[in-house]
ZAGUKOL-67352 format. One line per field, with one value per residue (C-alpha): y, z, x; residue in three letters. Coordinates in steps of 0.1 Angstrom, whole numbers. Each point is the difference from the previous one (the first is absolute). Example, Ala and Ser with C-alpha at 12.3 -4.5 7.8 and 13.67 -1.06 7.14 Angstrom:
y <- (-45|34) $
z <- (78|-7) $
x <- (123|14) $
r <- (ALA|SER) $
//
This chain:
y <- (-208|34|23|5|-17|6|-18|17|5|29|20|32|17|34|18|36|1|-29|-31|-30|-26|-16|-10|-5|-36|7|31|-1|30|-4|25|-3|21|8|-13|3|-18|20|-24|16|-13|-14|-30|21|-11|11|28|12|33|1|19|8|-25|-6|-21|-16|-13|-29|-7|-28|-1|-18|17|23|27|25|-6|3|33|13|-13|1|38|4|-20|13|37|21|19|-25|13|-17|-14|-3|-35|-16|-36|-13|-36|-5|21|31|-15|0|20|19|2|32|23|9|-22|-2|-30|-18|-31|-10|-35|-16|-39|-22|-37|-27|-20|28|31|31|24|33|5|34|13|35|16|20|36|17|-11|-26|8) $
z <- (222|16|-5|9|-23|-2|-15|-31|17|20|-31|-8|-32|-5|-33|0|38|2|18|-23|22|9|-36|-14|-1|-17|-7|-20|-4|-30|-7|-30|-7|-36|-7|-35|-13|-15|-25|-11|-31|3|23|31|28|1|24|13|0|29|-6|19|16|-6|17|2|28|-6|24|2|21|4|-19|22|-13|26|-13|-37|9|13|-28|-32|0|3|-32|-19|6|-31|11|19|29|21|34|30|12|31|1|34|-5|38|11|21|14|-32|-31|-19|-38|-9|-29|-28|-28|-28|-3|-31|0|17|-2|15|-2|6|-3|9|17|20|20|-20|1|-9|-13|-8|-9|10|-21|24|-8|13|30|26|36) $
x <- (197|-4|-29|-36|-24|-38|-29|-14|-34|15|6|-18|-9|-15|-10|-10|0|-25|11|-8|16|-33|-5|36|12|33|21|33|23|23|28|23|31|9|35|16|30|29|17|33|18|35|-8|-5|-23|-36|-8|-33|-19|-25|-32|-32|-23|-37|-25|-34|-22|-23|-28|-26|-31|-33|-28|-21|-24|15|35|-12|-17|34|22|-20|-4|37|5|-30|6|-3|31|22|20|26|-9|23|8|17|10|11|11|7|-30|7|33|20|9|-27|3|-18|-6|-24|-13|-25|-23|12|-22|-33|-14|-31|1|-30|0|-25|27|18|-4|-7|29|15|35|16|34|14|27|22|6|32|19|-8|7) $
r <- (MET|ALA|GLY|THR|PHE|ASN|HIS|GLY|ASN|VAL|ALA|LYS|PHE|THR|LEU|GLY|GLY|THR|ASP|LEU|SER|GLN|TRP|ILE|THR|SER|ALA|SER|THR|ASP|LEU|THR|ARG|GLU|ILE|GLN|ASP|VAL|ARG|PRO|ILE|GLY|GLY|ASN|ALA|VAL|SER|LYS|VAL|VAL|GLY|PRO|TYR|SER|GLY|THR|ILE|THR|CYS|GLU|ALA|GLY|TYR|ASP|ALA|ALA|LEU|ASP|ALA|ILE|LEU|SER|PRO|ILE|PHE|LEU|ALA|ALA|THR|PRO|THR|SER|SER|THR|PHE|ALA|HIS|GLN|PRO|SER|GLY|SER|LEU|GLY|ARG|THR|TRP|ALA|GLY|SER|ALA|HIS|MET|ALA|THR|TYR|ARG|VAL|ASP|THR|SER|GLY|SER|ASP|VAL|ALA|GLY|ILE|ARG|PHE|THR|LEU|ALA|ILE|VAL|GLY|THR|VAL|THR) $
//
């Protein structure tokens, strides 16, 4: 198998120009393209119409008051604005997924049997570079 593989711990994630890598334990970029079926009558084969893509980024982190102080104002803003993001799955050596996004969800989990955590989802706005 050819290629250069990296361990996930070299990944980097920034939001609004702030490097969150020291807190983030998992970051997933999910892109989905809209594809519609065209089903003609008369027994003809189905064809496809390809539309635009959309995406989300889901991140998990251990709870830290400093991280909460960065993230919660983004979600709780009276007038939400988009934030820039950059996700580098292979650290500075590989591809960077970058663009703008709105914070769609923000969750703080605490459990007596696990580490407290933060989970948030970003809804990508516009193109991803």
